[in-house]
C-alpha positions in Angstrom: 3.6 -75.6 -48.8 4.0 -75.5 -45.0 3.7 -71.8 -44.9 0.6 -71.9 -47.0 -1.0 -74.5 -44.8 -0.1 -72.6 -41.7 -1.6 -69.4 -43.2 -4.8 -71.2 -44.2 -5.3 -73.2 -41.0 -4.3 -70.4 -38.7 -3.2 -72.2 -35.5 -3.6 -76.0 -36.1 -3.5 -78.3 -33.1 -2.3 -81.9 -32.8 -1.0 -81.9 -36.4 1.6 -84.4 -37.7 3.5 -83.3 -40.8 4.5 -86.4 -42.8 7.5 -85.9 -45.1 10.2 -87.9 -46.8 13.9 -87.5 -45.8 14.6 -84.7 -48.2 17.2 -82.2 -47.2 14.7 -79.4 -46.9 12.7 -81.3 -44.4 15.7 -82.4 -42.3 17.1 -78.9 -42.2 17.4 -77.0 -38.9 15.3 -74.2 -40.3 12.4 -76.5 -41.2 12.6 -78.3 -37.9 12.6 -75.0 -36.1 9.5 -73.9 -38.0 7.7 -77.1 -37.0 8.7 -76.5 -33.4 7.7 -72.8 -33.5 4.2 -73.8 -34.6 3.8 -76.8 -32.3 3.7 -79.2 -35.2 5.1 -82.8 -35.1 7.3 -84.0 -37.9 7.1 -87.5 -39.1 9.6 -89.2 -41.3 11.3 -92.6 -41.6 14.5 -93.2 -39.8 17.5 -93.3 -42.1 17.7 -96.6 -43.8 14.4 -97.8 -42.4 11.6 -97.5 -44.9 9.1 -99.3 -42.7 8.9 -96.6 -40.0 6.1 -94.7 -41.8 4.7 -97.7 -43.7 1.1 -97.0 -42.6 1.2 -93.4 -43.8 3.0 -94.4 -47.0 0.3 -97.1 -47.6 -2.5 -94.6 -47.0 -1.1 -92.0 -49.4 -0.5 -94.7 -52.0 -4.1 -95.9 -51.7 -5.4 -92.4 -51.8 -3.5 -91.6 -55.0 -4.3 -94.9 -56.8 -8.0 -95.2 -55.8 -9.0 -91.6 -55.7 -6.7 -89.2 -57.6 -4.9 -90.9 -60.5 -6.8 -90.6 -63.8 -9.2 -88.0 -62.5 -9.4 -84.5 -63.9 -10.7 -82.2 -61.3 -12.2 -78.9 -62.7 -11.7 -77.1 -59.4 -9.9 -77.4 -56.1 -13.2 -77.5 -54.3 -14.3 -80.6 -56.2 -10.9 -82.3 -55.6 -11.1 -81.5 -51.8 -14.7 -82.9 -51.6 -13.6 -86.1 -53.5 -10.6 -86.6 -51.1 -12.8 -85.8 -48.1 -15.4 -88.4 -49.2 -12.6 -90.9 -49.8 -11.2 -90.5 -46.4 
């Protein structure tokens, strides 16, 4: 997903990449990729679920209020819906 986003956005600036603490996101390779593209990683500290509470809350609200129960017929419609929600 990160590679696809980088390909689509070309050279994004001031981007924060929010992830959970999955092994793939904590790996040296993934962290090096973030650094190589000047991206900033964001994840909770081990054992502290409140570090990213505002981001977690936002994505929860987005999913519950905007996405769940919807059947989007195209990505463009989904993107427009999410854009309007935000």
